[in-house]
KEKEFI-262806 format. One line per field, with one value per atom (N, C-alpha, C, O, CB): residue number from 1; residue in one letter; x, y, z. Coordinates in steps of 0.02 Angstrom, whole numbers. Atoms other than C-alpha are relative to their C-alpha. Glycine has a CB too. Example, Ala and Ser with C-alpha at 12.3 -4.5 7.8 and 13.67 -1.06 7.14 Angstrom:
resi <- (1_1_1_1_1_2_2_2_2_2)
resn <- (a_a_a_a_a_s_s_s_s_s)
X <- (45_615_45_97_-50_-42_684_-39_-14_20)
Y <- (-59_-225_60_59_1_-59_-53_55_110_23)
Z <- (0_390_0_33_62_-3_357_37_45_-71)
END
This chain:
resi <- (1_1_1_1_1_2_2_2_2_2_3_3_3_3_3_4_4_4_4_4_5_5_5_5_5_6_6_6_6_6_7_7_7_7_7_8_8_8_8_8_9_9_9_9_9_10_10_10_10_10_11_11_11_11_11_12_12_12_12_12_13_13_13_13_13_14_14_14_14_14_15_15_15_15_15_16_16_16_16_16_17_17_17_17_17_18_18_18_18_18_19_19_19_19_19_20_20_20_20_20_21_21_21_21_21_22_22_22_22_22_23_23_23_23_23_24_24_24_24_24_25_25_25_25_25_26_26_26_26_26_27_27_27_27_27_28_28_28_28_28_29_29_29_29_29_30_30_30_30_30_31_31_31_31_31_32_32_32_32_32_33_33_33_33_33_34_34_34_34_34_35_35_35_35_35_36_36_36_36_36_37_37_37_37_37_38_38_38_38_38_39_39_39_39_39_40_40_40_40_40_41_41_41_41_41_42_42_42_42_42_43_43_43_43_43_44_44_44_44_44_45_45_45_45_45_46_46_46_46_46_47_47_47_47_47_48_48_48_48_48_49_49_49_49_49_50_50_50_50_50_51_51_51_51_51_52_52_52_52_52_53_53_53_53_53_54_54_54_54_54_55_55_55_55_55_56_56_56_56_56_57_57_57_57_57_58_58_58_58_58_59_59_59_59_59_60_60_60_60_60_61_61_61_61_61_62_62_62_62_62_63_63_63_63_63_64_64_64_64_64_65_65_65_65_65_66_66_66_66_66_67_67_67_67_67_68_68_68_68_68_69_69_69_69_69_70_70_70_70_70_71_71_71_71_71_72_72_72_72_72_73_73_73_73_73_74_74_74_74_74_75_75_75_75_75_76_76_76_76_76_77_77_77_77_77_78_78_78_78_78_79_79_79_79_79_80_80_80_80_80_81_81_81_81_81_82_82_82_82_82_83_83_83_83_83_84_84_84_84_84_85_85_85_85_85_86_86_86_86_86_87_87_87_87_87_88_88_88_88_88_89_89_89_89_89_90_90_90_90_90_91_91_91_91_91_92_92_92_92_92_93_93_93_93_93_94_94_94_94_94_95_95_95_95_95_96_96_96_96_96_97_97_97_97_97_98_98_98_98_98_99_99_99_99_99_100_100_100_100_100_101_101_101_101_101_102_102_102_102_102_103_103_103_103_103_104_104_104_104_104_105_105_105_105_105_106_106_106_106_106_107_107_107_107_107_108_108_108_108_108_109_109_109_109_109_110_110_110_110_110_111_111_111_111_111_112_112_112_112_112_113_113_113_113_113_114_114_114_114_114_115_115_115_115_115_116_116_116_116_116_117_117_117_117_117_118_118_118_118_118_119_119_119_119_119_120_120_120_120_120_121_121_121_121_121_122_122_122_122_122_123_123_123_123_123_124_124_124_124_124_125_125_125_125_125_126_126_126_126_126_127_127_127_127_127_128_128_128_128_128_129_129_129_129_129_130_130_130_130_130_131_131_131_131_131_132_132_132_132_132_133_133_133_133_133)
resn <- (x_x_x_x_x_x_x_x_x_x_x_x_x_x_x_x_x_x_x_x_x_x_x_x_x_x_x_x_x_x_x_x_x_x_x_x_x_x_x_x_x_x_x_x_x_x_x_x_x_x_x_x_x_x_x_x_x_x_x_x_x_x_x_x_x_x_x_x_x_x_x_x_x_x_x_x_x_x_x_x_x_x_x_x_x_x_x_x_x_x_x_x_x_x_x_x_x_x_x_x_x_x_x_x_x_x_x_x_x_x_x_x_x_x_x_x_x_x_x_x_x_x_x_x_x_x_x_x_x_x_x_x_x_x_x_x_x_x_x_x_x_x_x_x_x_x_x_x_x_x_x_x_x_x_x_x_x_x_x_x_x_x_x_x_x_x_x_x_x_x_x_x_x_x_x_x_x_x_x_x_x_x_x_x_x_x_x_x_x_x_x_x_x_x_x_x_x_x_x_x_x_x_x_x_x_x_x_x_x_x_x_x_x_x_x_x_x_x_x_x_x_x_x_x_x_x_x_x_x_x_x_x_x_x_x_x_x_x_x_x_x_x_x_x_x_x_x_x_x_x_x_x_x_x_x_x_x_x_x_x_x_x_x_x_x_x_x_x_x_x_x_x_x_x_x_x_x_x_x_x_x_x_x_x_x_x_x_x_x_x_x_x_x_x_x_x_x_x_x_x_x_x_x_x_x_x_x_x_x_x_x_x_x_x_x_x_x_x_x_x_x_x_x_x_x_x_x_x_x_x_x_x_x_x_x_x_x_x_x_x_x_x_x_x_x_x_x_x_x_x_x_x_x_x_x_x_x_x_x_x_x_x_x_x_x_x_x_x_x_x_x_x_x_x_x_x_x_x_x_x_x_x_x_x_x_x_x_x_x_x_x_x_x_x_x_x_x_x_x_x_x_x_x_x_x_x_x_x_x_x_x_x_x_x_x_x_x_x_x_x_x_x_x_x_x_x_x_x_x_x_x_x_x_x_x_x_x_x_x_x_x_x_x_x_x_x_x_x_x_x_x_x_x_x_x_x_x_x_x_x_x_x_x_x_x_x_x_x_x_x_x_x_x_x_x_x_x_x_x_x_x_x_x_x_x_x_x_x_x_x_x_x_x_x_x_x_x_x_x_x_x_x_x_x_x_x_x_x_x_x_x_x_x_x_x_x_x_x_x_x_x_x_x_x_x_x_x_x_x_x_x_x_x_x_x_x_x_x_x_x_x_x_x_x_x_x_x_x_x_x_x_x_x_x_x_x_x_x_x_x_x_x_x_x_x_x_x_x_x_x_x_x_x_x_x_x_x_x_x_x_x_x_x_x_x_x_x_x_x_x_x_x_x_x_x_x_x_x_x_x_x_x_x_x_x_x_x_x_x_x_x_x_x_x_x_x_x_x_x_x_x_x_x_x_x_x_x_x_x_x_x_x_x_x_x_x_x_x_x_x_x_x_x_x_x_x_x_x_x_x_x_x_x_x_x_x_x_x_x_x_x_x_x_x_x)
X <- (45_7434_-57_-71_36_81_7259_49_106_-73_32_7218_-44_-104_-24_36_7180_-40_-90_49_78_7097_-41_-83_-14_50_6998_-14_-1_6_21_6921_-29_19_-59_64_6793_48_52_-59_-45_6946_54_101_82_-35_7022_-36_-96_6_36_6993_17_50_36_9_6954_-56_-71_57_36_6817_-70_-103_7_77_6672_48_30_-84_-42_6818_-8_4_100_14_6782_-50_-71_20_42_6660_-24_-11_10_62_6522_46_49_-85_-46_6643_44_48_51_-52_6773_-7_32_8_8_6676_-35_-34_-32_36_6578_89_87_-74_-52_6778_20_52_50_-14_6789_-57_-50_45_64_6624_12_21_-99_-31_6667_46_36_21_-59_6833_-31_-15_66_51_6708_-22_-18_-46_49_6593_19_-20_-32_-15_6697_67_125_10_-86_6836_-68_-47_98_44_6639_-40_-64_-11_5_6601_78_100_-32_-88_6775_-36_-86_162_-5_6760_-55_-34_-11_85_6560_34_22_-111_-1_6623_40_19_24_-36_6764_-4_26_30_9_6685_-81_-113_5_49_6541_12_-28_-23_-38_6675_13_28_-26_-29_6711_64_81_3_-63_6882_70_119_-19_-45_6962_28_16_-36_-20_7045_-46_-94_89_80_6933_-55_-84_-30_92_6770_13_-30_-40_34_6804_17_-4_29_-15_6870_-49_-84_55_57_6727_-65_-108_-3_59_6602_21_-21_-31_11_6687_-27_-70_33_50_6632_-38_-40_-23_44_6479_-31_-86_-21_45_6412_40_22_-26_-10_6530_-20_-5_160_5_6494_-56_-111_8_55_6392_-80_-115_1_76_6233_-36_-85_3_37_6230_-13_-48_25_-4_6271_-44_-44_66_61_6105_-38_-47_-25_17_6029_11_-41_32_-4_6097_-46_-86_77_8_6044_-95_-132_23_64_5875_-27_-78_-7_40_5854_17_2_39_-23_5918_-23_-38_73_30_5864_-96_-128_19_28_5714_19_-14_-35_-46_5826_25_48_71_-55_5891_-25_-64_34_23_5867_17_43_36_13_5842_84_104_-20_-86_6045_22_42_63_-29_6079_-30_0_-38_26_5967_42_79_-73_-34_6041_51_45_45_-55_6193_-7_48_18_22_6127_-14_3_-72_14_6048_55_52_-77_-45_6196_83_124_22_-56_6313_-42_-21_55_37_6164_-4_-11_-65_14_6153_70_70_-54_-30_6342_26_6_18_-12_6438_52_78_42_-32_6534_38_-6_-15_-50_6679_-43_-77_53_14_6623_-30_1_88_61_6486_48_58_-87_-22_6572_-56_-117_-1_43_6504_-67_-122_16_62_6400_-39_-27_37_12_6315_-62_-73_62_48_6162_30_76_-64_-54_6190_-42_-24_1_3_6059_16_13_-46_-24_6117_90_115_-9_-49_6274_-16_17_31_-7_6223_-29_-13_-53_37_6119_74_81_-72_-89_6311_31_65_76_-40_6380_-18_17_2_9_6247_-2_-9_-26_-16_6268_76_90_-13_-73_6448_20_57_31_-26_6446_-36_-13_-11_22_6337_54_79_-85_-45_6459_53_64_12_-61_6606_-33_0_36_41_6487_14_57_-100_-4_6454_69_72_-67_-77_6659_10_23_54_-42_6710_-36_5_56_17_6597_11_7_-92_-18_6650_-53_-41_-29_79_6472_-13_-50_-69_-50_6530_-86_-128_116_63_6364_-77_-110_3_22_6257_26_-8_56_-37_6386_-44_-99_91_26_6329_-57_-77_40_82_6142_-9_-59_-75_39_6135_25_-5_28_-27_6257_-40_-40_81_20_6155_-45_-52_-34_50_6019_-8_-60_-32_-8_6083_32_16_19_-16_6173_-70_-40_49_37_6009_-2_29_-38_5_5948_32_4_-51_-9_6076_90_111_0)
Y <- (-52_3643_9_-35_51_8_3714_43_61_55_-62_3819_43_43_-14_-54_3967_48_82_36_-12_4026_-16_24_21_24_3919_-65_-124_-26_51_3873_-57_-83_33_77_3714_-41_-73_-13_79_3576_32_-4_-43_19_3643_-58_-69_61_34_3509_59_111_-82_-49_3572_36_56_54_-35_3663_30_82_3_-11_3633_-4_-28_-95_6_3656_86_99_-33_-46_3835_53_79_3_-24_3941_35_50_24_-77_4064_58_94_22_-72_4207_-1_48_10_23_4131_17_44_-61_6_4115_61_81_-62_-73_4287_66_122_31_-29_4350_-5_42_-43_-25_4310_22_51_-38_-9_4319_98_123_-47_-66_4522_8_52_28_-15_4512_-1_36_-62_12_4449_30_34_-18_-14_4538_92_127_-26_-63_4714_-20_-9_55_11_4658_-21_-23_-97_-27_4645_65_96_-18_-76_4788_56_96_31_-70_4889_-50_-22_-38_30_4763_49_88_-85_-2_4821_102_139_-42_-85_5024_6_38_48_-12_5017_4_35_-26_15_4948_40_50_-96_-53_5056_64_100_22_-48_5170_62_117_20_-33_5258_13_-38_-43_-30_5351_-16_-53_71_-44_5440_-74_-133_82_47_5343_34_1_-8_-18_5449_-24_-43_40_20_5409_-74_-118_38_80_5248_-21_-74_-63_36_5228_20_-20_23_-27_5340_-53_-68_77_46_5214_-51_-65_-20_44_5056_4_-38_-18_-16_5153_-27_-84_46_-5_5175_-55_-36_56_59_4987_-38_-95_-22_114_4833_89_46_-95_-1_4974_-31_-24_51_17_4882_-9_-55_53_-22_4965_-20_-51_117_43_4951_-72_-99_17_95_4766_-48_-109_-32_-2_4797_-43_-103_65_-25_4848_-56_-81_63_47_4725_-56_-86_-20_93_4562_8_-31_-20_-12_4653_-36_-67_89_-1_4635_-76_-92_77_50_4482_-71_-122_21_53_4355_-12_-41_58_48_4319_-42_-94_19_21_4268_-74_-115_55_18_4168_-109_-122_64_60_3953_-22_8_-47_37_3831_19_47_-140_23_3805_95_128_-47_-94_4002_30_55_63_-30_4054_-24_16_-19_41_3916_67_113_-98_-28_4004_76_96_-10_-59_4174_22_72_-6_-38_4153_-32_-9_-7_30_4052_81_89_-85_-43_4225_71_124_8_-66_4339_10_65_5_3_4262_-14_-46_-47_12_4251_30_87_-16_-65_4342_14_-31_-30_-22_4453_35_76_11_-16_4529_87_85_-27_-64_4733_39_41_39_-48_4836_79_129_41_-63_4975_78_75_-18_-50_5163_20_21_13_4_5195_-76_-99_33_59_5038_-3_52_-56_26_4955_-59_-95_-7_101_4797_-38_-97_-56_38_4744_-16_-62_-4_-10_4812_-37_-42_93_50_4716_-39_-71_-5_68_4574_-32_-87_-23_14_4571_0_-37_60_-19_4631_-67_-107_123_87_4474_-63_-111_-21_45_4379_-22_-81_-7_-13_4431_-20_-48_85_-8_4427_-88_-114_44_72_4229_-30_-77_-49_43_4182_23_-28_9_-14_4279_-40_-69_47_53_4180_-76_-112_7_91_3993_3_-27_-21_28_4019_14_-17_23_17_4084_-57_-93_36_49_3950_-69_-108_14_65_3791_7_-34_-14_36_3877_56_80_-109_-2_3956_47_71_-29_-87_4129_2_40_17_-9_4100_37_82_-32_10_4100_75_124_-80_-98_4279_15_34_31_-81_4371_-13_14_14_-23_4337_35_55_-95_-35_4403_76_117_-51_-47_4535_57_118_-12_-62_4594_29_90_-17_-32_4589_57_84_-48_-42_4696_72_120_-28_-37_4811_46_90_-54_24_4829_60_75_-54_-34_5001_40_56_-2_-50_5103_49_101_-41)
Z <- (2_11848_-52_-93_-3_-14_11816_-96_-109_97_39_11645_15_1_-46_-14_11713_-61_-46_37_32_11535_-23_-41_-26_7_11494_77_88_-80_-70_11687_-28_-56_59_12_11639_-2_50_-78_-37_11612_78_96_-87_-60_11782_38_27_46_-71_11941_39_44_37_-69_12076_-5_51_14_-21_12042_45_49_-28_-21_12137_102_155_-40_-71_12292_21_80_-11_-16_12294_15_-37_-17_-15_12388_-53_-111_47_27_12366_7_-42_64_-3_12415_-58_-95_71_54_12294_-58_-98_-8_65_12166_3_-55_-31_18_12182_-11_-35_98_-18_12216_-94_-118_70_48_12028_-64_-118_-13_48_11944_5_-50_44_16_11979_-38_-80_44_43_11896_-81_-128_15_64_11752_-38_-99_5_-2_11786_-29_-61_72_21_11760_-43_-24_64_71_11596_-46_-103_15_18_11532_-20_-68_20_18_11556_-29_-70_78_42_11523_-84_-106_41_61_11349_-26_-68_-6_37_11301_2_-45_77_7_11341_-45_-93_60_63_11229_-69_-112_-2_72_11090_-8_-59_-19_20_11125_-42_-71_54_14_11076_53_29_-57_-58_11265_-35_-64_72_10_11211_51_51_4_-25_11335_51_38_39_-41_11478_64_85_8_-43_11608_11_62_-14_23_11528_-6_-6_-92_-14_11533_66_89_-51_-97_11725_-6_-38_77_-21_11760_-24_16_-30_-2_11668_29_72_-60_-49_11746_46_58_16_-49_11911_-3_20_7_-21_11885_-30_-48_-2_9_11829_24_8_-65_-41_11938_77_118_-2_-54_12103_32_6_12_-38_12244_-34_-56_51_-4_12223_-105_-122_33_64_11998_-29_-72_-46_8_12011_33_38_29_-24_12102_-41_-53_3_47_11996_-59_-80_-4_46_11865_35_-1_-17_-30_11988_-24_-54_134_8_11987_-86_-101_12_79_11788_-41_-99_-58_16_11767_59_28_-11_-68_11925_-11_32_100_38_11823_-48_-56_-19_62_11678_16_-24_-9_-11_11799_19_65_71_-9_11792_86_133_-59_-106_11975_24_75_14_-18_11966_23_71_-102_-7_11944_66_114_-76_-68_12069_51_80_18_-67_12204_5_45_-15_10_12152_26_46_-72_17_12166_90_123_-62_-63_12343_36_93_37_-35_12411_22_68_-64_-15_12369_22_47_-69_-57_12427_69_97_-4_-61_12600_17_70_20_-24_12609_42_35_-24_-83_12807_-64_-96_120_9_12721_34_47_-27_-4_12794_16_67_-66_-27_12809_-89_-141_47_52_12679_-40_-5_74_26_12562_26_18_-89_12_12604_-13_15_-28_59_12481_-29_-85_-72_24_12461_51_77_-1_-39_12572_18_-1_-30_-13_12664_-39_-41_101_34_12534_-93_-133_23_61_12382_12_-44_-20_-14_12427_1_-39_39_-18_12472_-84_-108_82_45_12316_-70_-118_1_70_12192_50_18_10_-17_12278_-19_-32_67_36_12224_-60_-78_12_78_12044_-10_-63_-24_-1_12063_-10_-52_82_14_12108_-57_-90_63_45_11995_-64_-87_-12_30_11868_-5_-59_15_-12_11918_-12_-49_88_14_11911_-65_-96_15_61_11760_-69_-122_-20_18_11702_14_-34_30_7_11769_14_39_43_69_11706_-96_-142_5_87_11530_-24_-79_-25_56_11479_-4_39_13_6_11415_-41_-17_-69_2_11315_21_-7_8_-91_11468_21_7_56_0_11524_-41_-21_-33_65_11362_-15_-66_-85_25_11361_89_121_-32_-78_11538_18_53_79_-19_11537_-59_-59_3_50_11371_40_50_-76_-25_11470_65_84_9_-30_11589_-13_23_33_46_11481_-66_-96_-28_34_11365_18_69_-2_8_11324_66_118_-24_-35_11401_-39_-13_89)
END
């Protein structure tokens, strides 16, 4: 049995597909956004929900990717490019092809870092995304 709350110790991390990394990264990113909104004083359920939606949409994540791509090291850039170039089944109506693929790339990076237990790096990238918000 794996340690699902401390995944860096779980066997088989290298077996996860790039879309699997993006799937996990999407959840990690959303949890970070939700936590940030709560800590920043957003109080009503409606404001928390709408704020979360504003930050986790493909369009917003593509914008976030643009902020952090220059900060990525070689390993993270490789993960981003694999995620960005992954074949996805469909693209939501409210995002362009480029936005959706860029969002998938940054989600893959967040999933990769989370599964490697690199929370300080996640905090650094997320801090850059929310800076000046």
